[in-house]
C-alpha positions in Angstrom: -17.6 -2.4 -29.5 -14.2 -1.2 -30.6 -14.4 2.3 -28.3 -15.3 0.2 -25.4 -12.5 -2.6 -25.5 -10.1 0.3 -25.8 -10.9 2.1 -23.2 -10.9 -1.5 -20.9 -7.3 -1.3 -22.2 -7.1 2.0 -21.2 -8.0 1.5 -17.5 -6.0 -1.3 -17.0 -2.8 0.3 -18.0 -3.6 2.8 -15.7 -4.3 -0.2 -13.1 -0.7 -1.3 -13.9 1.1 2.1 -14.0 -0.9 3.2 -10.6 0.5 -0.8 -9.3 4.0 0.0 -10.7 4.2 3.6 -8.4 3.0 1.9 -5.1 5.1 -0.6 -5.5 8.3 1.9 -5.8 7.3 3.7 -3.3 7.6 1.2 -0.5 7.5 2.6 2.6 6.6 5.9 1.9 3.4 5.3 1.9 3.1 4.1 5.2 0.9 7.3 6.7 -1.9 6.5 4.0 -4.7 4.6 6.0 -3.5 6.4 9.0 -4.7 9.5 9.1 -6.4 11.8 11.4 -9.8 11.1 10.1 -9.5 7.3 9.9 -11.5 5.5 12.4 -10.0 2.7 14.4 -12.4 0.0 16.6 -10.2 -2.8 17.3 -8.9 -4.7 14.9 -11.6 -2.9 12.3 -10.3 0.4 10.8 -12.9 2.7 8.6 -10.5 4.5 6.3 -12.8 7.8 6.1 -10.1 10.4 5.4 -8.4 8.1 2.9 -10.7 7.5 1.1 -11.7 11.2 1.0 -8.0 12.1 -0.2 -7.5 9.6 -2.8 -11.5 10.4 -4.1 -10.0 14.0 -4.7 -6.9 13.4 -6.2 -8.0 11.2 -8.2 -10.6 13.5 -9.7 -7.8 16.2 -10.1 -6.0 13.7 -12.2 -8.8 12.3 -14.2 -9.7 16.0 -15.1 -6.5 16.9 -16.2 -6.3 14.0 -18.1 -9.6 14.5 -19.8 -9.2 18.6 -20.4 -5.4 17.8 -21.9 -7.2 15.4 -24.1 -9.3 17.5 -25.7 -7.1 20.0 -26.5 
């Protein structure tokens, strides 16, 4: 149970750091959600390309962290 609580604390810290980074980026991320593959039907938006981009970046970052921690 101790390992699980540490894992939850680690994820919480990562979420806080990600929130701070997005907050500091300000208007520099205005293109996010308006990529060519994002579908818009009136006021409804399906950000397919944005989700794909975020998924690829998150996968690369997580794999790098795991590889660094294994050494």
